[in-house]
Phi, psi and omega in degrees: 000323184293330176295315182299316182297316179299315180299314179303305183298314182300315182289322177301314179291313188283336189264359185301311177297318179299317184289327176297321178293317177299320175302319178296322178294321179298314181292328182303324180258024171064030174260156174253146182302317181304323182290336187244358191312300190292325179295316180298310183299313179295317182295316180290324174300315182288314181300314180291325175300319181295318176304313181296320176302320177297314180298320180293323181293338179253007189293340183269358176291122182306130178095340185293317180294332174294315181298314180300314181298320178294316180297320180292324175295321176297315180302314183295317178294318178298314179293323178293331182277339184224091175265114186233155172267146178280130178262144182276149176238146186236170167056050174249134183302147176293141175240172179292160179297323182292320176298316181299316181296324180293319179298316180299314181299311181297317176298318180296320178301327184280344186239353188256013184306316181296320178298314182298314183292325179292315179296321179301326177283333185283329185202153171248003181271116184297321180296319178297321180297313182297316179295312183297317179292318177304312184288324180294312182298319179297315180301311184298318182291324175295311180298314185293324181292330183269325186230044185297328181285323186292323186260027181295323182260108184246019185300323178297317178297321178303318183296317178297314182296321178303317176299317180293321177300315181297319180298312181297325180296315181296315180295330175290317179302316185286351177272351179295141179310318182295311185295320179301315182293322178296321183291321178297318177299314180296322180296319181286322183291315185269350179056056180223161172274094188290337179299325179294323179285330178294316180298317176300310178302319178295320178295318177300318178298317180299314181297317182299312185289321175292331175292319175303314182297319179297315181298315181296325182293318181293319181293319178297317181292319176299316179297319181295319182292327179289000000 
């Protein structure tokens, strides 16, 4: 149950911006969330679970976790450096529900990489992953549908999430078979408990990235006021 809760909370926090983008796409084609709610939740739960299964099946390949961790760090830095608001688009012809769902799935695939990688690190139990993703997507769409105007500014949430992404990235990198062997060698050579230093290093990276996000938020707010 703890894995489900972790997956649920991480996806709820991390997916707010992603779902706002999807919401903009839905409105672009003159659809309402209520009409598509169950279809969207089921489609995204299935698609994201499939992405995670693919990542899990390849997780033992040496170097893969290092690559994923570096990508996640890049994502965290990029998101911290560019905090943007989602803009609404108008006057686009209505399309079929099937076409709308395809567009949502493709859009989600292009923006949910961080969520997929983080979820893959949190649990290897597919049932827990499905339940966690299903509940988180449902929760976010319900909240956005009810309070879309109130949660329009999510920059503070982004700053926190970017730090969490960076922390998971570092911990993922040290789990890679190549990295594990290197760390064991260093631990024996230097005669230190390297896990303690890894935690300190991960925390330092989190603080740096959150600080970058905070500075960018202040800069954007100052530019807007000017």
